N, CA, C and O atoms as a GROMACS GRO file, in nm:
protein
  472
    1MET      N    1   5.184   7.681   9.849
    1MET     CA    2   5.189   7.802   9.930
    1MET      C    3   5.050   7.864   9.928
    1MET      O    4   5.003   7.909   9.823
    2ASN      N    5   4.985   7.868  10.042
    2ASN     CA    6   4.855   7.933  10.055
    2ASN      C    7   4.877   8.073  10.109
    2ASN      O    8   4.912   8.091  10.226
    3LEU      N    9   4.855   8.172  10.024
    3LEU     CA   10   4.872   8.310  10.066
    3LEU      C   11   4.747   8.357  10.140
    3LEU      O   12   4.756   8.412  10.250
    4THR      N   13   4.633   8.335  10.080
    4THR     CA   14   4.504   8.366  10.143
    4THR      C   15   4.404   8.261  10.096
    4THR      O   16   4.439   8.171  10.020
    5VAL      N   17   4.282   8.273  10.140
    5VAL     CA   18   4.176   8.182  10.096
    5VAL      C   19   4.157   8.194   9.945
    5VAL      O   20   4.129   8.095   9.877
    6SER      N   21   4.172   8.316   9.892
    6SER     CA   22   4.142   8.340   9.750
    6SER      C   23   4.266   8.340   9.660
    6SER      O   24   4.252   8.354   9.539
    7LEU      N   25   4.386   8.327   9.717
    7LEU     CA   26   4.508   8.329   9.637
    7LEU      C   27   4.605   8.224   9.690
    7LEU      O   28   4.641   8.224   9.807
    8ARG      N   29   4.646   8.136   9.601
    8ARG     CA   30   4.742   8.033   9.640
    8ARG      C   31   4.835   8.007   9.522
    8ARG      O   32   4.810   8.055   9.411
    9GLY      N   33   4.942   7.933   9.546
    9GLY     CA   34   5.034   7.906   9.438
    9GLY      C   35   5.154   7.826   9.483
    9GLY      O   36   5.158   7.772   9.594
   10THR      N   37   5.252   7.818   9.393
   10THR     CA   38   5.374   7.744   9.420
   10THR      C   39   5.494   7.833   9.390
   10THR      O   40   5.484   7.932   9.318
   11ARG      N   41   5.608   7.796   9.448
   11ARG     CA   42   5.734   7.866   9.424
   11ARG      C   43   5.838   7.764   9.380
   11ARG      O   44   5.861   7.664   9.447
   12GLU      N   45   5.900   7.792   9.266
   12GLU     CA   46   6.008   7.709   9.215
   12GLU      C   47   6.132   7.798   9.204
   12GLU      O   48   6.122   7.914   9.163
   13VAL      N   49   6.248   7.743   9.241
   13VAL     CA   50   6.372   7.821   9.233
   13VAL      C   51   6.461   7.759   9.127
   13VAL      O   52   6.492   7.640   9.132
   14GLY      N   53   6.503   7.843   9.030
   14GLY     CA   54   6.597   7.801   8.926
   14GLY      C   55   6.736   7.853   8.959
   14GLY      O   56   6.762   7.894   9.072
   15ASN      N   57   6.824   7.851   8.860
   15ASN     CA   58   6.962   7.895   8.881
   15ASN      C   59   6.971   8.038   8.933
   15ASN      O   60   7.035   8.064   9.034
   16ASN      N   61   6.905   8.131   8.864
   16ASN     CA   62   6.913   8.271   8.906
   16ASN      C   63   6.776   8.338   8.906
   16ASN      O   64   6.766   8.460   8.892
   17TYR      N   65   6.671   8.258   8.922
   17TYR     CA   66   6.536   8.314   8.925
   17TYR      C   67   6.447   8.232   9.017
   17TYR      O   68   6.477   8.118   9.052
   18GLN      N   69   6.337   8.294   9.054
   18GLN     CA   70   6.231   8.223   9.126
   18GLN      C   71   6.102   8.241   9.047
   18GLN      O   72   6.072   8.350   8.998
   19LEU      N   73   6.028   8.134   9.035
   19LEU     CA   74   5.904   8.131   8.958
   19LEU      C   75   5.788   8.104   9.051
   19LEU      O   76   5.786   8.003   9.122
   20PHE      N   77   5.691   8.195   9.051
   20PHE     CA   78   5.570   8.178   9.130
   20PHE      C   79   5.454   8.153   9.035
   20PHE      O   80   5.428   8.234   8.946
   21ARG      N   81   5.384   8.041   9.054
   21ARG     CA   82   5.265   8.010   8.975
   21ARG      C   83   5.145   8.033   9.067
   21ARG      O   84   5.125   7.960   9.164
   22LEU      N   85   5.065   8.134   9.035
   22LEU     CA   86   4.956   8.174   9.124
   22LEU      C   87   4.820   8.143   9.063
   22LEU      O   88   4.802   8.147   8.941
   23ILE      N   89   4.726   8.112   9.151
   23ILE     CA   90   4.589   8.081   9.112
   23ILE      C   91   4.495   8.157   9.204
   23ILE      O   92   4.517   8.163   9.325
   24GLY      N   93   4.390   8.216   9.146
   24GLY     CA   94   4.288   8.280   9.229
   24GLY      C   95   4.271   8.427   9.198
   24GLY      O   96   4.271   8.468   9.082
   25LEU      N   97   4.257   8.506   9.304
   25LEU     CA   98   4.227   8.648   9.293
   25LEU      C   99   4.339   8.731   9.354
   25LEU      O  100   4.382   8.706   9.466
   26LEU      N  101   4.386   8.829   9.279
   26LEU     CA  102   4.485   8.924   9.330
   26LEU      C  103   4.412   9.056   9.350
   26LEU      O  104   4.406   9.141   9.262
   27ASP      N  105   4.355   9.068   9.470
   27ASP     CA  106   4.266   9.182   9.497
   27ASP      C  107   4.298   9.242   9.634
   27ASP      O  108   4.396   9.206   9.698
   28ALA      N  109   4.213   9.334   9.677
   28ALA     CA  110   4.235   9.404   9.803
   28ALA      C  111   4.245   9.307   9.921
   28ALA      O  112   4.318   9.333  10.017
   29PHE      N  113   4.174   9.196   9.915
   29PHE     CA  114   4.176   9.099  10.023
   29PHE      C  115   4.310   9.026  10.032
   29PHE      O  116   4.361   9.003  10.142
   30SER      N  117   4.368   8.991   9.918
   30SER     CA  118   4.491   8.911   9.917
   30SER      C  119   4.618   8.995   9.902
   30SER      O  120   4.728   8.944   9.924
   31GLU      N  121   4.605   9.121   9.866
   31GLU     CA  122   4.720   9.205   9.829
   31GLU      C  123   4.825   9.217   9.939
   31GLU      O  124   4.944   9.201   9.912
   32ALA      N  125   4.786   9.243  10.061
   32ALA     CA  126   4.884   9.266  10.169
   32ALA      C  127   4.970   9.142  10.194
   32ALA      O  128   5.092   9.153  10.205
   33THR      N  129   4.909   9.026  10.202
   33THR     CA  130   4.983   8.902  10.225
   33THR      C  131   5.071   8.870  10.105
   33THR      O  132   5.187   8.832  10.121
   34PHE      N  133   5.016   8.886   9.985
   34PHE     CA  134   5.091   8.863   9.862
   34PHE      C  135   5.216   8.949   9.858
   34PHE      O  136   5.326   8.899   9.834
   35ARG      N  137   5.200   9.077   9.883
   35ARG     CA  138   5.312   9.172   9.879
   35ARG      C  139   5.417   9.137   9.986
   35ARG      O  140   5.537   9.141   9.958
   36LYS      N  141   5.372   9.103  10.106
   36LYS     CA  142   5.464   9.070  10.215
   36LYS      C  143   5.547   8.945  10.183
   36LYS      O  144   5.668   8.945  10.200
   37VAL      N  145   5.482   8.840  10.136
   37VAL     CA  146   5.551   8.716  10.104
   37VAL      C  147   5.648   8.736   9.988
   37VAL      O  148   5.763   8.691   9.996
   38LEU      N  149   5.604   8.803   9.882
   38LEU     CA  150   5.692   8.824   9.766
   38LEU      C  151   5.808   8.916   9.798
   38LEU      O  152   5.919   8.895   9.749
   39THR      N  153   5.785   9.017   9.881
   39THR     CA  154   5.894   9.107   9.920
   39THR      C  155   6.003   9.028   9.992
   39THR      O  156   6.121   9.046   9.962
   40LYS      N  157   5.966   8.941  10.083
   40LYS     CA  158   6.064   8.858  10.155
   40LYS      C  159   6.139   8.767  10.057
   40LYS      O  160   6.260   8.752  10.069
   41CYS      N  161   6.068   8.708   9.963
   41CYS     CA  162   6.132   8.620   9.865
   41CYS      C  163   6.231   8.697   9.777
   41CYS      O  164   6.338   8.646   9.744
   42ILE      N  165   6.196   8.819   9.739
   42ILE     CA  166   6.286   8.902   9.659
   42ILE      C  167   6.411   8.934   9.741
   42ILE      O  168   6.523   8.928   9.689
   43GLU      N  169   6.392   8.968   9.868
   43GLU     CA  170   6.506   9.001   9.954
   43GLU      C  171   6.598   8.880   9.974
   43GLU      O  172   6.720   8.894   9.980
   44ASP      N  173   6.539   8.761   9.985
   44ASP     CA  174   6.616   8.639  10.009
   44ASP      C  175   6.683   8.588   9.881
   44ASP      O  176   6.784   8.517   9.888
   45GLY      N  177   6.628   8.623   9.764
   45GLY     CA  178   6.683   8.582   9.636
   45GLY      C  179   6.635   8.445   9.593
   45GLY      O  180   6.570   8.374   9.670
   46PRO      N  181   6.667   8.407   9.471
   46PRO     CA  182   6.739   8.477   9.366
   46PRO      C  183   6.672   8.609   9.325
   46PRO      O  184   6.554   8.632   9.352
   47ARG      N  185   6.750   8.693   9.258
   47ARG     CA  186   6.707   8.831   9.234
   47ARG      C  187   6.607   8.848   9.121
   47ARG      O  188   6.538   8.950   9.116
   48HIS      N  189   6.597   8.752   9.029
   48HIS     CA  190   6.501   8.762   8.920
   48HIS      C  191   6.374   8.685   8.956
   48HIS      O  192   6.381   8.572   9.003
   49VAL      N  193   6.261   8.747   8.933
   49VAL     CA  194   6.132   8.689   8.972
   49VAL      C  195   6.041   8.681   8.850
   49VAL      O  196   6.030   8.775   8.772
   50ILE      N  197   5.977   8.566   8.836
   50ILE     CA  198   5.875   8.547   8.732
   50ILE      C  199   5.744   8.514   8.804
   50ILE      O  200   5.737   8.419   8.882
   51LEU      N  201   5.643   8.593   8.776
   51LEU     CA  202   5.510   8.566   8.831
   51LEU      C  203   5.423   8.510   8.720
   51LEU      O  204   5.394   8.580   8.622
   52ASP      N  205   5.381   8.386   8.733
   52ASP     CA  206   5.291   8.326   8.636
   52ASP      C  207   5.148   8.355   8.682
   52ASP      O  208   5.095   8.287   8.770
   53LEU      N  209   5.087   8.456   8.621
   53LEU     CA  210   4.950   8.494   8.654
   53LEU      C  211   4.852   8.443   8.550
   53LEU      O  212   4.739   8.492   8.542
   54SER      N  213   4.892   8.345   8.471
   54SER     CA  214   4.806   8.295   8.363
   54SER      C  215   4.679   8.228   8.415
   54SER      O  216   4.582   8.214   8.341
   55LYS      N  217   4.679   8.188   8.542
   55LYS     CA  218   4.560   8.126   8.600
   55LYS      C  219   4.489   8.216   8.700
   55LYS      O  220   4.403   8.171   8.776
   56ILE      N  221   4.526   8.343   8.701
   56ILE     CA  222   4.460   8.440   8.789
   56ILE      C  223   4.326   8.479   8.727
   56ILE      O  224   4.318   8.510   8.608
   57ASP      N  225   4.222   8.479   8.808
   57ASP     CA  226   4.088   8.511   8.760
   57ASP      C  227   4.059   8.660   8.761
   57ASP      O  228   3.977   8.708   8.682
   58PHE      N  229   4.126   8.734   8.850
   58PHE     CA  230   4.090   8.875   8.867
   58PHE      C  231   4.204   8.951   8.932
   58PHE      O  232   4.267   8.902   9.026
   59VAL      N  233   4.231   9.071   8.881
   59VAL     CA  234   4.327   9.162   8.943
   59VAL      C  235   4.259   9.298   8.956
   59VAL      O  236   4.203   9.349   8.859
   60ASP      N  237   4.262   9.356   9.076
   60ASP     CA  238   4.204   9.489   9.093
   60ASP      C  239   4.317   9.590   9.114
   60ASP      O  240   4.434   9.556   9.102
   61SER      N  241   4.281   9.714   9.144
   61SER     CA  242   4.380   9.819   9.157
   61SER      C  243   4.478   9.791   9.271
   61SER      O  244   4.595   9.829   9.262
   62SER      N  245   4.434   9.727   9.377
   62SER     CA  246   4.525   9.690   9.487
   62SER      C  247   4.630   9.592   9.438
   62SER      O  248   4.748   9.603   9.471
   63GLY      N  249   4.586   9.495   9.360
   63GLY     CA  250   4.679   9.397   9.304
   63GLY      C  251   4.779   9.462   9.210
   63GLY      O  252   4.898   9.429   9.214
   64LEU      N  253   4.732   9.554   9.126
   64LEU     CA  254   4.822   9.625   9.035
   64LEU      C  255   4.924   9.707   9.114
   64LEU      O  256   5.042   9.711   9.078
   65GLY      N  257   4.878   9.771   9.220
   65GLY     CA  258   4.969   9.849   9.305
   65GLY      C  259   5.077   9.761   9.366
   65GLY      O  260   5.193   9.801   9.372
   66ALA      N  261   5.039   9.642   9.410
   66ALA     CA  262   5.136   9.549   9.467
   66ALA      C  263   5.238   9.506   9.361
   66ALA      O  264   5.357   9.496   9.391
   67LEU      N  265   5.192   9.482   9.239
   67LEU     CA  266   5.283   9.442   9.131
   67LEU      C  267   5.384   9.553   9.102
   67LEU      O  268   5.503   9.525   9.084
   68VAL      N  269   5.338   9.677   9.099
   68VAL     CA  270   5.428   9.791   9.076
   68VAL      C  271   5.533   9.799   9.187
   68VAL      O  272   5.651   9.817   9.160
   69GLN      N  273   5.490   9.785   9.312
   69GLN     CA  274   5.583   9.790   9.425
   69GLN      C  275   5.685   9.676   9.417
   69GLN      O  276   5.802   9.696   9.450
   70LEU      N  277   5.641   9.558   9.375
   70LEU     CA  278   5.732   9.443   9.367
   70LEU      C  279   5.834   9.460   9.255
   70LEU      O  280   5.948   9.418   9.269
   71VAL      N  281   5.793   9.520   9.143
   71VAL     CA  282   5.889   9.549   9.035
   71VAL      C  283   5.997   9.642   9.089
   71VAL      O  284   6.116   9.619   9.067
   72LYS      N  285   5.957   9.746   9.160
   72LYS     CA  286   6.054   9.842   9.215
   72LYS      C  287   6.145   9.773   9.317
   72LYS      O  288   6.264   9.802   9.322
   73LYS      N  289   6.089   9.684   9.398
   73LYS     CA  290   6.168   9.611   9.497
   73LYS      C  291   6.272   9.524   9.427
   73LYS      O  292   6.389   9.524   9.466
   74ALA      N  293   6.231   9.450   9.324
   74ALA     CA  294   6.324   9.364   9.250
   74ALA      C  295   6.434   9.449   9.188
   74ALA      O  296   6.552   9.410   9.192
   75GLN      N  297   6.399   9.563   9.131
   75GLN     CA  298   6.498   9.651   9.069
   75GLN      C  299   6.597   9.704   9.173
   75GLN      O  300   6.714   9.722   9.142
   76SER      N  301   6.550   9.728   9.295
   76SER     CA  302   6.640   9.779   9.399
   76SER      C  303   6.744   9.674   9.440
   76SER      O  304   6.846   9.708   9.500
   77PHE      N  305   6.719   9.547   9.408
   77PHE     CA  306   6.813   9.439   9.435
   77PHE      C  307   6.884   9.397   9.307
   77PHE      O  308   6.939   9.287   9.298
   78ASP      N  309   6.884   9.486   9.206
   78ASP     CA  310   6.944   9.458   9.074
   78ASP      C  311   6.883   9.336   9.008
   78ASP      O  312   6.951   9.262   8.937
   79GLY      N  313   6.755   9.316   9.031
   79GLY     CA  314   6.684   9.205   8.969
   79GLY      C  315   6.575   9.254   8.875
   79GLY      O  316   6.563   9.373   8.845
   80THR      N  317   6.498   9.158   8.829
   80THR     CA  318   6.385   9.189   8.740
   80THR      C  319   6.262   9.116   8.790
   80THR      O  320   6.272   9.018   8.865
   81LEU      N  321   6.147   9.164   8.749
   81LEU     CA  322   6.022   9.096   8.776
   81LEU      C  323   5.944   9.095   8.644
   81LEU      O  324   5.918   9.200   8.586
   82GLN      N  325   5.909   8.976   8.600
   82GLN     CA  326   5.831   8.959   8.478
   82GLN      C  327   5.700   8.891   8.512
   82GLN      O  328   5.692   8.811   8.605
   83ILE      N  329   5.599   8.924   8.434
   83ILE     CA  330   5.466   8.869   8.458
   83ILE      C  331   5.418   8.793   8.336
   83ILE      O  332   5.409   8.848   8.226
   84VAL      N  333   5.388   8.665   8.357
   84VAL     CA  334   5.323   8.585   8.253
   84VAL      C  335   5.174   8.609   8.270
   84VAL      O  336   5.118   8.586   8.378
   85SER      N  337   5.112   8.655   8.165
   85SER     CA  338   4.976   8.706   8.175
   85SER      C  339   4.874   8.614   8.108
   85SER      O  340   4.909   8.516   8.043
   86ASN      N  341   4.748   8.650   8.124
   86ASN     CA  342   4.638   8.591   8.048
   86ASN      C  343   4.557   8.709   7.994
   86ASN      O  344   4.583   8.823   8.033
   87PRO      N  345   4.461   8.686   7.906
   87PRO     CA  346   4.387   8.799   7.846
   87PRO      C  347   4.320   8.891   7.949
   87PRO      O  348   4.318   9.013   7.930
   88ARG      N  349   4.268   8.835   8.055
   88ARG     CA  350   4.199   8.917   8.157
   88ARG      C  351   4.299   9.008   8.230
   88ARG      O  352   4.273   9.126   8.248
   89VAL      N  353   4.412   8.951   8.271
   89VAL     CA  354   4.514   9.030   8.339
   89VAL      C  355   4.572   9.134   8.244
   89VAL      O  356   4.591   9.250   8.282
   90THR      N  357   4.601   9.094   8.121
   90THR     CA  358   4.657   9.186   8.023
   90THR      C  359   4.565   9.305   8.000
   90THR      O  360   4.610   9.419   7.993
   91GLN      N  361   4.436   9.279   7.987
   91GLN     CA  362   4.339   9.387   7.966
   91GLN      C  363   4.341   9.486   8.082
   91GLN      O  364   4.340   9.607   8.061
   92THR      N  365   4.345   9.435   8.204
   92THR     CA  366   4.347   9.521   8.322
   92THR      C  367   4.475   9.605   8.326
   92THR      O  368   4.471   9.725   8.355
   93VAL      N  369   4.588   9.542   8.296
   93VAL     CA  370   4.716   9.612   8.298
   93VAL      C  371   4.719   9.720   8.189
   93VAL      O  372   4.768   9.831   8.212
   94LYS      N  373   4.668   9.687   8.070
   94LYS     CA  374   4.669   9.784   7.960
   94LYS      C  375   4.576   9.902   7.986
   94LYS      O  376   4.602  10.013   7.938
   95LEU      N  377   4.471   9.881   8.062
   95LEU     CA  378   4.380   9.991   8.097
   95LEU      C  379   4.454  10.104   8.169
   95LEU      O  380   4.421  10.221   8.152
   96VAL      N  381   4.552  10.067   8.249
   96VAL     CA  382   4.628  10.167   8.324
   96VAL      C  383   4.767  10.190   8.264
   96VAL      O  384   4.852  10.254   8.326
   97ARG      N  385   4.789  10.138   8.145
   97ARG     CA  386   4.911  10.161   8.067
   97ARG      C  387   5.039  10.120   8.139
   97ARG      O  388   5.139  10.192   8.139
   98LEU      N  389   5.034  10.002   8.201
   98LEU     CA  390   5.151   9.952   8.274
   98LEU      C  391   5.214   9.831   8.207
   98LEU      O  392   5.301   9.767   8.266
   99GLU      N  393   5.173   9.798   8.084
   99GLU     CA  394   5.220   9.674   8.022
   99GLU      C  395   5.372   9.669   8.002
   99GLU      O  396   5.431   9.562   8.016
  100LYS      N  397   5.435   9.780   7.971
  100LYS     CA  398   5.581   9.780   7.954
  100LYS      C  399   5.651   9.778   8.089
  100LYS      O  400   5.747   9.703   8.109
  101PHE      N  401   5.603   9.859   8.182
  101PHE     CA  402   5.664   9.864   8.316
  101PHE      C  403   5.656   9.728   8.384
  101PHE      O  404   5.751   9.687   8.452
  102LEU      N  405   5.545   9.658   8.368
  102LEU     CA  406   5.526   9.530   8.434
  102LEU      C  407   5.583   9.413   8.354
  102LEU      O  408   5.572   9.298   8.396
  103SER      N  409   5.644   9.441   8.240
  103SER     CA  410   5.713   9.339   8.159
  103SER      C  411   5.626   9.214   8.139
  103SER      O  412   5.662   9.105   8.184
  104LEU      N  413   5.513   9.233   8.072
  104LEU     CA  414   5.422   9.121   8.045
  104LEU      C  415   5.485   9.025   7.945
  104LEU      O  416   5.542   9.067   7.844
  105GLN      N  417   5.473   8.897   7.973
  105GLN     CA  418   5.527   8.792   7.886
  105GLN      C  419   5.415   8.696   7.848
  105GLN      O  420   5.323   8.674   7.927
  106PRO      N  421   5.422   8.638   7.727
  106PRO     CA  422   5.315   8.546   7.683
  106PRO      C  423   5.321   8.409   7.749
  106PRO      O  424   5.219   8.341   7.759
  107ASN      N  425   5.443   8.366   7.794
  107ASN     CA  426   5.454   8.233   7.855
  107ASN      C  427   5.577   8.226   7.946
  107ASN      O  428   5.664   8.312   7.942
  108VAL      N  429   5.580   8.122   8.027
  108VAL     CA  430   5.688   8.104   8.125
  108VAL      C  431   5.822   8.083   8.055
  108VAL      O  432   5.924   8.138   8.099
  109ASP      N  433   5.824   8.005   7.947
  109ASP     CA  434   5.950   7.977   7.878
  109ASP      C  435   6.015   8.106   7.827
  109ASP      O  436   6.137   8.123   7.838
  110GLY      N  437   5.935   8.197   7.773
  110GLY     CA  438   5.987   8.325   7.726
  110GLY      C  439   6.044   8.407   7.840
  110GLY      O  440   6.148   8.472   7.825
  111ALA      N  441   5.977   8.405   7.954
  111ALA     CA  442   6.025   8.480   8.070
  111ALA      C  443   6.158   8.423   8.121
  111ALA      O  444   6.248   8.498   8.158
  112ILE      N  445   6.170   8.290   8.122
  112ILE     CA  446   6.294   8.228   8.165
  112ILE      C  447   6.407   8.263   8.069
  112ILE      O  448   6.520   8.288   8.113
  113GLU      N  449   6.380   8.267   7.940
  113GLU     CA  450   6.482   8.307   7.842
  113GLU      C  451   6.527   8.450   7.868
  113GLU      O  452   6.646   8.480   7.857
  114ASN      N  453   6.433   8.539   7.901
  114ASN     CA  454   6.468   8.679   7.932
  114ASN      C  455   6.560   8.686   8.052
  114ASN      O  456   6.652   8.769   8.056
  115VAL      N  457   6.537   8.600   8.151
  115VAL     CA  458   6.622   8.598   8.270
  115VAL      C  459   6.764   8.556   8.233
  115VAL      O  460   6.861   8.613   8.283
  116LYS      N  461   6.775   8.458   8.145
  116LYS     CA  462   6.907   8.410   8.102
  116LYS      C  463   6.985   8.521   8.032
  116LYS      O  464   7.107   8.525   8.039
  117ASP      N  465   6.913   8.610   7.964
  117ASP     CA  466   6.976   8.721   7.892
  117ASP      C  467   7.007   8.839   7.982
  117ASP      O  468   7.082   8.928   7.943
  118ALA      N  469   6.951   8.841   8.102
  118ALA     CA  470   6.966   8.956   8.192
  118ALA      C  471   7.102   8.959   8.259
  118ALA      O  472   7.130   9.049   8.338
   0.00000   0.00000   0.00000
């Protein structure tokens, strides 16, 4: 799935979750397309979403805003959105104190286990 020139990834669907593995930049340039595509996927289901951002090189304030909106969207469908992070993404998220709201996870397996418990 090519979202933009600077952001691409894959989508896998499990029993009750969808997993997006993203690579590149989540910034002002890619944010609108990213948000539009993910919003449609949340609406179509499954209701639990895991974003693997472990290979993301950069997240700016636009990207963080999109993540917040997507968490709220998932919650409005009685779902969850979890983010598998890397040190760079985690640092950016912690700067704005969103680590709990954005449900940062250390790895995909842990996020999938959380979905099973939801």
